C-alpha positions as CSV (number, residue, x, y, z in Angstrom):
1,X,2.7,-45.5,15.9
2,X,4.5,-48.9,15.5
3,X,7.1,-49.4,12.7
4,X,5.8,-50.6,9.4
5,X,7.3,-54.1,9.9
6,X,5.0,-54.7,12.9
7,X,1.8,-53.4,11.3
8,X,-0.9,-55.9,10.3
9,X,0.0,-57.4,7.0
10,X,-2.6,-55.9,4.8
11,X,-2.1,-52.4,6.1
12,X,1.7,-52.5,5.8
13,X,1.3,-54.0,2.3
14,X,-1.1,-51.2,1.3
15,X,1.3,-48.5,2.5
16,X,4.2,-50.1,0.7
17,X,2.2,-50.2,-2.5
18,X,1.3,-46.6,-2.2
19,X,4.9,-45.6,-1.7
20,X,6.0,-47.9,-4.6
21,X,3.4,-46.3,-6.9
22,X,4.4,-42.7,-5.9
23,X,8.1,-43.5,-6.5
24,X,7.6,-45.5,-9.8
25,X,5.6,-42.9,-11.7
26,X,7.2,-40.1,-13.6
27,X,7.6,-37.0,-11.4
28,X,4.9,-34.9,-13.2
29,X,2.4,-37.8,-13.0
30,X,3.0,-38.4,-9.4
31,X,2.7,-34.7,-8.6
32,X,-0.5,-34.5,-10.6
33,X,-2.0,-37.6,-8.9
34,X,-1.3,-36.3,-5.4
35,X,-2.5,-32.8,-6.3
36,X,-5.8,-34.2,-7.8
37,X,-6.4,-36.4,-4.7
38,X,-5.8,-33.4,-2.5
39,X,-8.3,-31.3,-4.4
40,X,-10.9,-34.0,-4.3
41,X,-10.4,-34.3,-0.5
42,X,-10.6,-30.5,0.0
43,X,-13.7,-30.4,-2.2
44,X,-15.3,-33.0,-0.1
45,X,-14.7,-31.1,3.2
46,X,-15.8,-27.8,1.7
47,X,-19.0,-29.4,0.3
48,X,-19.6,-31.0,3.7
49,X,-19.3,-27.6,5.4
50,X,-21.4,-25.7,2.8
51,X,-24.8,-26.8,4.1
52,X,-24.0,-25.3,7.5
53,X,-23.5,-21.8,6.1
54,X,-27.0,-20.7,7.1
55,X,-26.4,-21.5,10.7
56,X,-22.7,-21.1,11.2
57,X,-21.3,-18.6,8.6
58,X,-21.0,-15.1,10.0
59,X,-23.0,-12.4,8.2
60,X,-19.9,-10.6,7.0
61,X,-18.5,-13.6,5.3
62,X,-20.5,-13.2,2.1
63,X,-21.8,-9.8,1.0
64,X,-25.3,-9.8,-0.7
65,X,-27.9,-12.4,-0.9
66,X,-26.2,-15.0,-3.1
67,X,-25.2,-17.9,-0.8
68,X,-24.5,-20.5,-3.5
69,X,-21.6,-22.9,-3.3
70,X,-19.4,-20.8,-5.6
71,X,-20.0,-17.7,-3.4
72,X,-19.0,-19.9,-0.5
73,X,-15.7,-20.6,-2.3
74,X,-15.1,-16.8,-2.8
75,X,-16.1,-15.7,0.7
76,X,-14.2,-13.6,3.2
77,X,-11.2,-11.9,1.6
78,X,-12.5,-13.2,-1.8
79,X,-15.2,-10.5,-1.6
80,X,-12.5,-7.8,-1.6
81,X,-10.8,-9.4,-4.6
82,X,-14.2,-9.4,-6.3
83,X,-14.7,-5.8,-5.5
84,X,-11.3,-4.9,-6.9
85,X,-11.8,-7.1,-10.0
86,X,-15.1,-5.4,-10.8
87,X,-14.6,-1.8,-9.6
88,X,-10.9,-1.2,-8.8
89,X,-9.7,0.5,-5.7
90,X,-11.4,3.3,-3.8
91,X,-9.9,6.8,-4.2
92,X,-11.1,7.8,-0.7
93,X,-10.4,5.6,2.3
94,X,-13.4,4.7,4.5
95,X,-13.2,5.9,8.1
96,X,-15.2,5.5,11.3
97,X,-16.8,8.2,13.4
98,X,-13.5,8.9,15.1
99,X,-11.7,9.4,11.7
100,X,-9.8,6.1,11.8
101,X,-9.3,4.1,8.6
102,X,-11.5,1.0,8.4
103,X,-11.0,-2.2,6.5
104,X,-11.0,-1.7,2.8
105,X,-9.7,-3.1,-0.5
106,X,-6.2,-1.4,-0.3
107,X,-5.0,-4.3,1.9
108,X,-5.2,-6.6,-1.1
109,X,-2.7,-6.4,-3.9
110,X,-3.9,-6.1,-7.6
111,X,-2.3,-9.0,-9.6
112,X,-4.8,-11.7,-8.6
113,X,-8.0,-9.7,-9.0
114,X,-6.8,-8.1,-12.2
115,X,-5.9,-11.5,-13.6
116,X,-9.4,-12.6,-12.9
117,X,-10.7,-9.5,-14.6
118,X,-8.8,-10.4,-17.8
119,X,-10.2,-13.9,-17.6
120,X,-13.8,-12.9,-17.1
121,X,-13.6,-10.2,-19.7
122,X,-12.2,-12.6,-22.3
123,X,-14.4,-15.6,-21.5
124,X,-17.6,-14.2,-20.1
125,X,-17.5,-16.3,-17.0
126,X,-18.3,-14.8,-13.6
127,X,-15.8,-13.9,-10.8
128,X,-17.2,-16.8,-8.7
129,X,-16.0,-19.2,-11.4
130,X,-12.9,-17.5,-12.5
131,X,-11.3,-17.0,-9.0
132,X,-11.3,-20.6,-8.0
133,X,-10.3,-21.7,-11.5
134,X,-7.2,-19.5,-11.4
135,X,-6.5,-20.7,-7.9
136,X,-6.7,-24.3,-9.0
137,X,-4.4,-23.9,-11.9
138,X,-1.9,-21.8,-9.9
139,X,-2.0,-24.4,-7.2
140,X,-1.0,-27.1,-9.6
141,X,1.9,-25.1,-10.9
142,X,2.9,-24.3,-7.3
143,X,2.8,-27.9,-6.4
144,X,5.1,-29.0,-9.2
145,X,7.5,-26.2,-8.6
146,X,7.6,-27.1,-4.9
147,X,8.4,-30.7,-5.9
148,X,11.3,-29.4,-8.1
149,X,12.6,-27.1,-5.3
150,X,12.7,-29.9,-2.8
151,X,13.6,-32.9,-4.9
152,X,16.6,-31.2,-6.6
153,X,18.3,-31.3,-3.2
154,X,16.8,-34.2,-1.2
155,X,15.5,-36.6,-3.9
156,X,12.2,-37.8,-5.3
157,X,10.7,-39.3,-2.1
158,X,11.3,-36.2,0.0
159,X,9.8,-34.1,-2.8
160,X,6.7,-36.2,-2.9
161,X,6.2,-36.0,0.9
162,X,6.5,-32.2,0.7
163,X,3.9,-32.3,-2.1
164,X,1.6,-34.5,0.0
165,X,1.7,-32.2,3.0
166,X,1.2,-29.2,0.8
167,X,-1.7,-30.5,-1.2
168,X,-3.5,-32.6,1.5
169,X,-2.5,-30.8,4.7
170,X,-4.8,-28.7,7.0
171,X,-4.6,-25.5,4.9
172,X,-4.6,-27.1,1.4
173,X,-8.3,-26.1,0.8
174,X,-6.9,-22.6,0.3
175,X,-5.5,-23.8,-3.0
176,X,-9.0,-23.8,-4.6
177,X,-10.9,-20.9,-3.1
178,X,-11.0,-17.3,-4.2
179,X,-7.7,-16.3,-2.5
180,X,-4.4,-15.2,-4.0
181,X,-2.4,-17.7,-2.0
182,X,-1.8,-20.3,-4.7
183,X,-0.8,-17.7,-7.3
184,X,1.7,-16.1,-4.9
185,X,3.1,-19.6,-4.0
186,X,3.5,-20.4,-7.7
187,X,5.4,-17.2,-8.3
188,X,7.5,-17.5,-5.2
189,X,8.6,-21.1,-5.8
190,X,9.3,-20.3,-9.4
191,X,11.4,-17.3,-8.4
192,X,13.4,-19.4,-6.0
193,X,14.1,-22.0,-8.7
194,X,15.1,-19.2,-11.1
195,X,17.5,-17.9,-8.4
196,X,19.1,-21.3,-8.0
197,X,19.6,-21.6,-11.7
198,X,20.8,-17.9,-11.9
199,X,18.2,-17.0,-14.5
200,X,17.9,-13.4,-13.4
201,X,15.5,-12.1,-16.1
202,X,13.0,-14.8,-15.1
203,X,13.7,-14.2,-11.4
204,X,12.9,-10.5,-11.9
205,X,9.7,-11.2,-13.7
206,X,8.4,-13.6,-11.1
207,X,9.6,-11.6,-8.2
208,X,8.0,-8.4,-9.4
209,X,4.7,-10.2,-10.1
210,X,4.8,-11.8,-6.6
211,X,5.3,-8.4,-5.1
212,X,1.9,-7.3,-6.5
213,X,0.2,-10.5,-5.6
214,X,0.7,-10.9,-1.8
215,X,2.8,-9.1,0.8
216,X,6.0,-10.8,1.7
217,X,7.8,-10.9,-1.7
218,X,10.6,-8.7,-0.3
219,X,12.0,-11.9,1.2
220,X,13.1,-12.9,-2.4
221,X,15.4,-9.9,-3.1
222,X,16.8,-10.3,0.5
223,X,17.8,-13.8,-0.3
224,X,19.3,-12.7,-3.6
225,X,21.3,-10.0,-1.8
226,X,22.7,-12.5,0.7
227,X,23.7,-14.9,-2.1
228,X,25.3,-12.2,-4.1
229,X,27.2,-10.9,-1.1
230,X,28.5,-14.3,-0.1
231,X,29.7,-15.0,-3.7
232,X,31.3,-11.6,-4.0
233,X,33.2,-12.2,-0.7
234,X,34.4,-15.5,-1.9
235,X,35.7,-13.9,-5.1
236,X,37.5,-11.3,-3.0
237,X,39.0,-14.0,-0.8
238,X,40.1,-16.2,-3.6
239,X,40.3,-14.0,-6.6
240,X,42.6,-16.0,-8.9
241,X,40.5,-19.2,-8.8
242,X,37.0,-17.8,-8.2
243,X,36.8,-14.8,-10.5
244,X,35.2,-16.8,-13.4
245,X,32.6,-18.2,-11.1
246,X,31.0,-14.8,-10.6
247,X,31.7,-12.8,-13.7
248,X,30.9,-9.0,-13.8
249,X,28.0,-9.5,-16.2
250,X,26.3,-11.8,-13.8
251,X,27.0,-9.5,-10.9
252,X,25.3,-6.6,-12.7
253,X,22.3,-8.8,-13.7
254,X,21.9,-10.0,-10.1
255,X,22.1,-6.5,-8.6
256,X,19.6,-5.1,-11.2
257,X,17.3,-7.9,-10.5
258,X,17.4,-7.3,-6.7
259,X,16.8,-3.6,-7.1
260,X,13.8,-4.2,-9.4
261,X,12.2,-6.7,-7.0
262,X,13.0,-4.5,-4.0
263,X,11.4,-1.5,-5.7
264,X,8.3,-3.5,-6.5
265,X,8.1,-4.8,-3.0
266,X,7.8,-1.3,-1.5
267,X,5.8,0.2,-4.4
268,X,2.2,-0.6,-3.2
269,X,2.2,1.6,-0.1
270,X,3.5,4.5,-2.3
271,X,0.7,3.8,-4.9
272,X,-2.0,3.7,-2.1
273,X,-0.8,7.0,-0.7
274,X,-0.7,8.6,-4.1
275,X,-4.2,7.5,-5.2
276,X,-6.0,8.2,-2.0
277,X,-4.1,11.3,-0.9
278,X,-3.8,9.8,2.6
279,X,-0.3,9.4,4.2
280,X,0.4,5.8,5.2
281,X,-2.8,4.7,3.5
282,X,-1.7,1.1,3.1
283,X,-0.3,0.8,6.7
284,X,-3.5,2.3,8.2
285,X,-5.6,-0.1,6.2
286,X,-3.6,-3.1,7.2
287,X,-3.7,-2.2,10.9
288,X,-7.5,-1.8,10.8
289,X,-7.6,-5.6,11.0
290,X,-5.6,-5.4,14.2
291,X,-8.2,-3.5,16.2
292,X,-10.3,-6.4,17.2
293,X,-7.2,-8.2,18.7
294,X,-5.2,-5.5,20.4
295,X,-7.0,-2.2,19.8
296,X,-5.4,0.8,18.1
297,X,-1.7,0.9,18.5
298,X,1.2,2.6,16.7
299,X,3.1,0.3,14.4
300,X,6.7,-0.6,15.3
301,X,8.5,-3.4,13.4
302,X,9.4,-6.6,15.3
303,X,6.9,-5.8,18.1
304,X,3.5,-7.2,16.9
305,X,4.1,-10.8,18.2
306,X,5.2,-9.5,21.6
307,X,2.3,-7.2,21.7
308,X,-0.4,-9.8,21.2
309,X,1.4,-12.4,23.3
310,X,1.7,-10.2,26.3
311,X,-1.9,-8.9,25.8
312,X,-3.4,-12.4,25.8
313,X,-0.9,-14.6,27.7
314,X,1.2,-12.2,29.8
315,X,4.8,-13.1,30.6
316,X,4.2,-16.7,29.5
317,X,3.3,-15.5,26.0
318,X,6.4,-13.4,25.7
319,X,8.5,-16.4,26.7
320,X,6.8,-18.5,24.0
321,X,7.8,-15.9,21.4
322,X,11.4,-15.8,22.7
323,X,11.5,-19.6,22.5
324,X,10.3,-19.5,18.9
325,X,12.9,-16.9,18.0
326,X,15.6,-19.1,19.3
327,X,14.3,-22.6,18.2
328,X,13.4,-21.7,14.6
329,X,16.9,-20.5,13.6
330,X,18.5,-23.5,15.4
331,X,16.3,-25.8,13.4
332,X,17.1,-24.1,10.1
333,X,20.8,-24.5,10.9
334,X,20.6,-28.2,11.5
335,X,22.4,-30.4,9.0
336,X,19.3,-32.2,8.0
337,X,17.4,-29.0,7.2
338,X,20.4,-27.5,5.3
339,X,20.1,-30.5,2.9
340,X,17.2,-28.6,1.4
341,X,19.7,-26.2,-0.2
342,X,21.0,-22.7,0.6
343,X,18.2,-20.9,-1.3
344,X,15.4,-22.7,0.6
345,X,17.0,-22.2,4.0
346,X,17.8,-18.5,3.4
347,X,14.3,-17.9,2.1
348,X,12.7,-19.7,5.0
349,X,14.7,-17.4,7.3
350,X,14.0,-14.3,5.4
351,X,10.2,-14.9,5.0
352,X,9.8,-15.9,8.6
353,X,11.6,-12.7,9.6
354,X,9.1,-10.7,7.4
355,X,6.1,-12.4,9.1
356,X,7.5,-11.8,12.5
357,X,8.5,-8.2,11.8
358,X,5.3,-6.8,10.4
359,X,2.3,-9.2,10.9
360,X,0.1,-9.7,14.0
361,X,-0.5,-13.3,14.9
362,X,-4.2,-14.0,14.2
363,X,-6.4,-16.4,12.2
364,X,-4.7,-15.5,9.0
365,X,-1.2,-16.4,10.3
366,X,-1.3,-20.1,9.3
367,X,-1.9,-19.2,5.6
368,X,0.8,-16.5,5.8
369,X,3.2,-19.4,6.6
370,X,2.3,-21.4,3.5
371,X,5.4,-20.2,1.6
372,X,7.5,-22.2,4.1
373,X,6.1,-25.4,2.6
374,X,9.5,-26.5,1.2
375,X,10.5,-27.2,4.8
376,X,8.1,-30.2,4.8
377,X,10.7,-31.9,2.6
378,X,13.3,-31.8,5.3
379,X,14.8,-35.3,5.6
380,X,14.5,-35.0,9.4
381,X,10.7,-34.8,9.1
382,X,10.3,-37.8,6.9
383,X,13.2,-40.0,8.0
384,X,11.2,-42.5,10.0
385,X,8.0,-44.3,9.2
386,X,6.3,-43.4,12.4
387,X,7.1,-39.8,11.9
388,X,5.8,-39.8,8.3
389,X,2.6,-41.4,9.2
390,X,2.1,-39.2,12.2
391,X,2.3,-36.2,9.9
392,X,-0.1,-37.9,7.4
393,X,-2.6,-38.4,10.2
394,X,-2.3,-34.8,11.4
395,X,-2.7,-33.5,7.8
396,X,-5.8,-35.6,7.0
397,X,-7.5,-34.9,10.3
398,X,-6.5,-31.3,10.5
399,X,-8.1,-30.2,7.2
400,X,-11.7,-30.7,8.2
401,X,-11.0,-28.9,11.5
402,X,-9.5,-25.9,9.8
403,X,-12.2,-25.8,7.1
404,X,-14.7,-25.5,9.9
405,X,-12.8,-23.1,12.1
406,X,-11.1,-20.9,9.4
407,X,-13.6,-20.9,6.6
408,X,-17.0,-21.6,8.2
409,X,-16.7,-19.9,11.5
410,X,-14.1,-17.2,10.9
411,X,-11.8,-15.7,8.2
412,X,-8.6,-17.4,7.4
């Protein structure tokens, strides 16, 4: 794409006016404007896909006979959240003829569906209305917190570019459907901001809530642990001048916060086993989604990506995984990426490690990576006009493709 100075006059002027508008508005107004535009865009693509449900949507995408638009917005995993919201969790795990655990509600954590239950009970609205409503509000909160997380380190413009890619990008339609993603993102971004500001009570509250919203919240106490360890080592190295920078009271608060979030992060598998009486109930449930991709295998951390890569692509697939394992840390360690701040970089490493260690690459992997959205604010990614507008083009063209592929044809 040519530089902005060589673009036709009216196009270049229009782009400059858009940038001037985004940079002149108050931060909250600019974020709200971009978020609203993104939601309108996503609504358009979802409404355009909806009439095709009768011919393209698989039978298991929506349970029952109600195929209205609101049911379309709460399809796929939303059905499990509805089941949990209305009836809770099964006390006996479903199994197939061979005795293997099959897909069931225990794969989905309780915070989001129980929040919907409280909303529907207090207002009388249905799940089909309540779930997207909560997702919308949480998505707005997540968007503003993302802006703060990025702009505090790299400035307003980089923060707004991160907001744009987050709210208008290929996966942004998930911010308004009956999924827990936006709630988890709001809690996660809020926890990272609380960690940066050393507000440990708030960090604990948000981190524990995140642990019962979506898997992956263990990355937050891991980041806290690294931060605490580094600060403690600095105190040990330079005791006379650094002692007051990490007082004992703060150390105790940080350690207690980390322990509470870590305990919450591992609590759900224990709860699932206790309620169902089945050892490894949660793990068996999660792996029931793997069967269609790699068959039944024993779980071993750090191996799922290699398993599926070798199964589908052979040696070339394994080499691709190795390349990603090398390239991603190298990119995180670049000076440009480190401008996002220590907390964001550490979290991006910790959460990516979680995804690599325990998840199998499949259709749901792109949405699992949504917590890495602060990386879109990297100065390196938005430094040049041609790079920015290439990302804009990919974001705007990618969303209708993923709405069709991941919402209409198969589960995201």
